[in-house]
C-alpha positions in Angstrom: 14.3 44.6 -58.0 13.8 47.3 -55.8 12.8 44.6 -53.3 16.4 43.3 -53.8 18.1 46.4 -54.0 16.5 48.1 -50.5 17.4 44.4 -48.9 20.7 45.3 -49.9 20.9 48.7 -49.1 20.0 47.5 -45.1 22.6 44.5 -45.6 25.3 47.2 -45.9 24.0 49.9 -43.2 23.8 46.9 -40.9 27.2 45.7 -41.3 28.4 49.5 -41.3 27.0 49.8 -38.5 28.7 46.5 -36.6 24.9 44.9 -36.4 22.5 42.8 -38.0 19.5 41.6 -37.2 20.6 39.9 -34.0 22.7 42.3 -32.5 26.4 43.6 -32.7 29.0 41.4 -33.9 31.5 44.1 -34.6 34.6 44.6 -32.6 33.4 46.8 -30.1 30.6 44.5 -29.6 33.0 41.7 -28.7 34.5 43.1 -26.2 33.4 42.5 -22.5 32.0 44.9 -20.5 34.3 47.0 -18.5 34.8 46.0 -14.7 33.7 49.0 -13.8 30.5 48.3 -15.7 30.1 44.9 -14.3 30.5 46.1 -10.6 28.1 49.2 -11.1 25.6 46.2 -11.5 26.7 43.9 -9.1 24.8 41.9 -7.0 26.2 41.2 -3.4 23.1 38.9 -2.8 23.5 36.3 -5.4 27.4 36.6 -4.5 26.6 35.2 -0.9 25.5 32.3 -2.8 28.4 32.2 -4.9 30.1 32.4 -2.0 28.8 28.9 -1.1 31.7 27.3 -3.3 34.1 29.4 -1.4 32.9 28.5 2.1 34.5 25.1 1.8 38.2 26.4 2.3 37.5 30.3 3.4 36.0 31.7 6.4 34.5 35.3 5.4 33.7 36.9 9.3 35.7 39.1 10.9 38.0 37.7 12.9 37.2 34.1 11.4 39.5 31.1 11.2 42.0 30.0 8.8 40.8 26.8 7.0 42.5 25.4 4.1 42.7 28.9 2.8 42.9 32.3 4.4 40.0 34.1 5.8 38.3 36.6 3.2 37.6 39.2 5.7 38.6 42.7 3.6 40.3 41.0 1.0 39.7 44.1 -1.6 42.6 45.9 -1.4 44.2 44.0 1.1 48.3 43.2 0.6 48.5 39.6 -1.1 49.4 37.0 1.1 49.2 38.9 4.4 47.2 36.6 6.6 49.3 35.9 9.8 50.0 32.8 10.1 48.9 31.4 6.9 51.4 29.3 4.8 51.2 31.5 1.2 52.8 29.7 -1.8 56.0 31.4 -2.7 54.6 32.0 -5.7 51.9 34.3 -4.3 54.5 35.6 -2.2 56.1 36.8 -5.5 53.3 38.1 -7.0 52.9 40.8 -4.2 51.3 44.1 -4.6 47.3 44.6 -3.1 44.5 42.6 -4.4 43.1 45.7 -6.2 39.8 45.5 -8.2 41.3 44.6 -11.6 44.1 41.9 -10.0 41.4 40.2 -8.3 38.8 39.8 -10.7 41.7 38.2 -13.1 42.6 35.6 -10.0 39.1 35.2 -9.6 38.8 34.0 -13.1 41.8 32.0 -13.5 44.0 31.3 -10.5 46.4 28.9 -11.9 46.5 31.3 -15.0 46.7 34.4 -12.7 49.5 33.2 -10.6 51.4 29.9 -11.9 52.4 28.3 -8.9 49.2 29.6 -6.5 48.1 26.7 -4.3 44.4 27.5 -5.0 44.3 24.7 -7.6 40.7 25.1 -8.1 38.6 26.0 -11.4 38.3 30.0 -11.4 34.3 31.7 -11.7 34.8 32.7 -15.3 31.2 33.6 -15.6 31.4 37.7 -15.7 28.3 38.1 -14.1 28.6 35.6 -11.2 32.4 37.0 -10.6 31.4 40.5 -10.1 28.4 39.5 -7.5 31.1 37.4 -5.8 33.4 40.4 -5.6 30.4 42.4 -4.5 30.0 40.2 -1.7 33.1 39.9 -0.6 33.6 43.8 -0.4 30.7 44.4 1.9 32.7 41.7 4.2 34.9 44.8 5.3 35.5 47.6 7.7 35.8 49.5 4.7 33.5 48.6 1.7 34.2 50.3 -1.8 31.1 52.1 -3.6 30.2 49.2 -5.9 27.0 47.2 -6.6 23.4 47.5 -6.2 21.9 49.3 -3.5 20.9 46.2 -1.0 17.6 47.0 -0.7 17.6 46.6 -4.6 20.0 43.8 -4.6 17.5 42.0 -1.9 14.7 42.2 -4.2 16.7 41.4 -7.5 18.2 38.4 -5.9 14.7 37.2 -4.7 13.5 37.4 -8.0 16.3 35.6 -9.6 16.1 32.5 -6.8 12.3 31.8 -7.6 13.3 31.5 -11.0 16.4 29.9 -11.2 16.9 25.8 -10.3 19.8 25.8 -7.5 22.4 23.6 -9.3 25.2 21.6 -6.6 26.0 19.4 -9.4 25.1 15.5 -9.0 24.3 16.3 -5.1 20.8 16.5 -4.3 19.3 19.5 -3.5 17.9 19.2 -0.4 18.3 20.5 3.7 21.9 20.9 4.5 23.3 20.6 0.7 24.7 24.3 0.7 27.0 23.4 3.3 28.3 19.8 2.7 28.9 21.3 -1.1 30.7 23.8 0.5 32.7 21.9 2.5 33.6 18.8 0.2 33.5 20.0 -3.4 36.6 22.3 -3.3 38.8 19.4 -2.8 36.7 16.5 -4.0 34.6 15.7 -7.1 30.6 15.4 -6.3 31.3 12.1 -7.8 33.0 10.6 -4.6 30.1 11.4 -2.1 27.0 10.3 -4.6 28.8 6.8 -5.4 29.1 5.9 -1.6 26.6 4.5 0.7 27.7 4.8 4.4 26.1 4.7 7.8 25.7 8.1 9.8 28.4 6.9 12.1 31.1 5.9 8.9 30.2 9.0 7.2 31.4 10.7 10.9 34.3 9.1 10.9 35.0 10.1 7.6 34.7 13.4 8.8 37.0 12.5 11.7 39.6 11.4 9.1 39.5 14.5 7.0 40.2 16.7 9.9 42.9 14.9 11.4 44.7 13.2 8.6 43.8 15.1 5.7 44.3 18.8 7.2 40.4 20.0 6.9 39.3 22.7 9.4 37.4 21.5 12.5 33.5 21.8 12.3 31.1 23.4 14.7 29.1 20.9 16.2 26.0 22.5 14.6 27.5 22.4 11.3 28.7 18.9 11.8 24.9 17.8 12.6 23.6 19.4 9.6 26.0 18.0 7.1 25.8 14.5 8.7 22.0 14.7 8.6 21.9 15.7 4.8 24.7 12.6 4.1 22.3 10.1 6.2 19.0 11.6 4.5 20.7 11.3 1.1 23.7 8.8 0.9 23.4 6.5 3.6 23.6 2.4 2.9 20.3 2.2 1.1 22.2 5.1 -1.7 19.0 6.5 -2.8 20.6 8.8 -4.8 23.0 6.6 -6.2 23.7 7.9 -10.0 22.1 5.6 -12.7 23.9 4.7 -15.4 
């Protein structure tokens, strides 16, 4: 009886505190961390890796070219829809204001939900930690970065440890030399399945890139980037199709 009573008291105390055995489940615990909390621990070195997903459509360096999307140098606190010469959607123009941290965080999480009618018809970065890391990286690429994120040396050390423990994820594409650039180029507009189901010679992949640039509006590639991508496609998705997905 005493054991039963003691267990009951423990359960009631746990319920009152909002915790039980495996942690908190009360209303406060159900809420996500605040953006300030997340950004204080954000790692720009990890964010640079996440930016690979964005690099097919956006350049990041100062004075970088417009691709399918506008250049993102100095994006934090920049006026919305403000890159000269880029054809923004009416929805984004009407959204107006600046890319303040809270608004930018919401947009990156769900572009179509935050700005219905935006041309950024890609899935958002739904993982809170990844999104914070990405914001910290974008913030660094600015003439006037905000004081957010981890100390750069600590960030690099943490990112190195993280990379050694985590297998890189490029969806269906085989991980190998040139994968990051190929993934960044292709996946903003295409499913990886379009690549992995094909088998082309290097010359035919080269013609496919010409078609995407000349007929589909893809930004031209530098010679080095084009060579790196073609090397990857030739090695992994040639006519022999060594990495054709098994059913």
